[in-house]
N, C-alpha and C positions, 0 to 999 in steps of 0.2 A: 504494500500500500504506500503510495507516494505522498509527499507533503501536500501537494495540491489536492489529492483525493481526500486526505484527512481534513483539510480546511474547507472543503466543499460539503462535508457531511452535514446532515440535518440534526442528528441527535445520537446519543449513546444508546446501546452499544453500536459501534460503527459497522460491525459485520451484519447486524440486523437491527436497524434503528427503531427506537420506540415510537417516533412520530416523524411526519414529513415536514417539509417547509410549508409556510403559509402561501397564500391567504387561507384563513380558517373561516368557514362559513357554516352557519347553523340554520336549518330549515324546520319550520313548524315546531319550534322549541316551546314547550308548555311550562308555565310557571304557576305555582301557588306561593304567594308572598303574604306573610302575616306580619304587620307592623305593630309594635307594642312598646309600652314604657317599661323601663327597667331601672335598676339601681344605678344612679349616676356615678358612683364610685367604681363600679364595674366597667362602665364605658371609659372613664378616665384612665383606668389601669390598662385597658386594651389599646388605646390610641397612642401611637408613637408620635413623639414631637417631630415636627412642629404642628401636627394636626390638633384641632380643637373640637370639642363636642359642638354640634350644631344647635343645641338647645332643645328642651322638651324631653330629654332623657330617652330618645327614640333609637331603637334598633329594629332590625327586620330579620325574620327567619324565612327562608325560601326553599322550596323544592323545585327542581327543574328536570323535565324529561326530554332527552335529546334523541329523537328518532332518526336524525340525519345530520351528522357533523363531519365535514370533510377533514380527512387526516386523523380523526379521532374515533369515528365509528358511532355506535349506538350505545347510550349509557344513561344513567340517572345520577342526579347530584342533589345535595342538600347542604345548606350552609347559612351562616349568620354574618350580618354586617351592621355597622353603625353609621348613622347620619352625622357627618362631620363637616369641617371647613378647613381649607388650606389657604392661608393668606387671604381669608375672607371669601374664597370661592367655595360654594357648596359642593360636597362630594360624598360618595359612598366608600367606606373603608371595609375591606373584607377581613373578618376576624378569624373564622374557621370554616372549612369546607370538607365534605365527605362524599366520596363517589366510588363507583364499582367498576372502573375501567382504567387499566394501567397507563395507556398513552396520554390521556388528558391529565392524569395525576403528574406524570413526569414532565410533560410539556408545560402544564400550567405552572408548576413550581420553578422549572428551569428558565423559562422565558419571561413570564410576567411576575413571578413571585406569589402566585396564588397559594394560600395556606391549606393545601390539600392533603388529606389522608384517606386511606381505604375505609369505606363503610358501605352499608347496603341501604340506600334510600329507595323508597317506592312511592309513586304518585298514581292514583287511580280514582275513578268515579264509582261509588257504590250507591246505587239507586239515586237518592236526592242529595248526596253528600260527596264533595271533593275531599278525598281522604289521603293523607300522606303519613308515612312512617320513616324512621331512621333506626336501623339496627347497627350496633357496633359490638364486635366480639360476641355475636349471637344474642345480645341483650337489646331490647327496645329502649332507646334513649329519647325519642321524640315522637309526638303524635300531633299532627295538625289537621284540622277539619274546617271546611267552609261550605256554606249553603251554595248549591249548584246553580250558577247563572241566574241570579235574582235581579241584579241591578246592572243593566247594560250600559256600557260606555261607548256605544257606537257613535255618538255625537261628540266624543272627546278623545278620539284616537290620536289626534295631533298632540294633545296634552300628554297622553301615555308615551308617545314616541319621544317627545322632548324630555320626559323624565328618564327614559332609558339612555338618552344621549349625553347625560351629565357626566362629569368627571368621576371615574372610578380609580381607587388608589389601593395598592398592595404594598406590604413590607417584604422586600426580597432580601433574604439572608442566605448566603452560600459560603461554606468554610473552605479554607485553603487546605493544602495537604497536611499541615501541622495542626489543623483544628481551629486555627484563628480565623477571624472573618476575612474572606476574600472579596465578597460583595455584600454591602449593607446599604440598601437604597430604598427610597420610596419610589415606586413605579406607577405612573399614571397611564390611563388609556381611555378612549371614548369609543363606544360602539359606533359602527358605520353601516350604511345601506340598510337601515332599519325599516321593516315592513310589519305593521301591527295588523294581524288578521282579525282578531277579536279581543275584547277585554271586558271584564266584569268585576264589579265590587260586590261586597256582601259581608254578612256577619261571619266571624271566624273564631276559633278557639285553638289554643296551643298548650300542650302539656310536655314538660321537659323533666327528665329523670337524671339525677346526678350520676356521673361516671368519671373515674379519675383520668381516663385516657380519651374521653370524648366529652369535653367540658361545656356542652351547650347549656346545661342548667346553672352554670355560673352567672348567667344573665337572667335572673328570675323574672317571671311575667307579673308585672304590677297592674297593667291595664291594657287590654286589647284595643288598638286604635282602628283596625280594620283589616279585611282580607282582599286580595286581588288575584284574579285568575286571568291569564293572558296567554295568547299564542302568537309567536312572532318569528320573523326571519331577521338575521343580521350578520354582519361580518365583524370578526374580532381582529383588529389590527395589532401589529407589534406595539409594544409600550414605549414609553419615554421616561427618562430619569427626572424626577421632580426634586429629589434631595439625596445627596450622597453623604452618608455618615462617616465615610473614611477619608473624605476630602479634607485637606489641611487648610 
């Protein structure tokens, strides 16, 4: 294997790469997003400087079903984020994510710094209820439910699209060969080519169970603000460095 071949590789292991080069596109991606108020101290502890809480003590827990993701395949995902600001700009900060497919775990962590671990999330409709679960090490750690398609947002799809296009931020941390930080960055990205097929609001509930290695319950549910169900297409572009913790 030549130097040029090595430098053109898309990912490790080079003999059988975990994921291809972008662009990465998602089609008919289905979301259940439950927004709620939590302990402000938990939000502050999770947000890396210079991010600041956006106010309102708001976080969101979401499930995502990916039936068609170029380069990554078919998988499901579950995760939590906080509403924050960076130098006054509103953004979403990813706190923790769990999914059942190796390529997007590796690619998400190595390219954008998504905080991904292996878990088994599931999103489905059971009669009149959108129902979502997350299992970690065979134990259920999260249950989310939402009334199925009660409040249509058909006249507000532009608003939904604008919300999806806002700044998203991850904390990317990768060690050097001696275990010290090699990369320590805030990485930003904005979704592109967004198409909102449908979106719905409605009442929702969220139950989180404490687990030492899947710490979703560290953000206790104080008050449910609302649920959203949406189906969208979009492109996930490569990220950009917003803050470098190793820069002198």
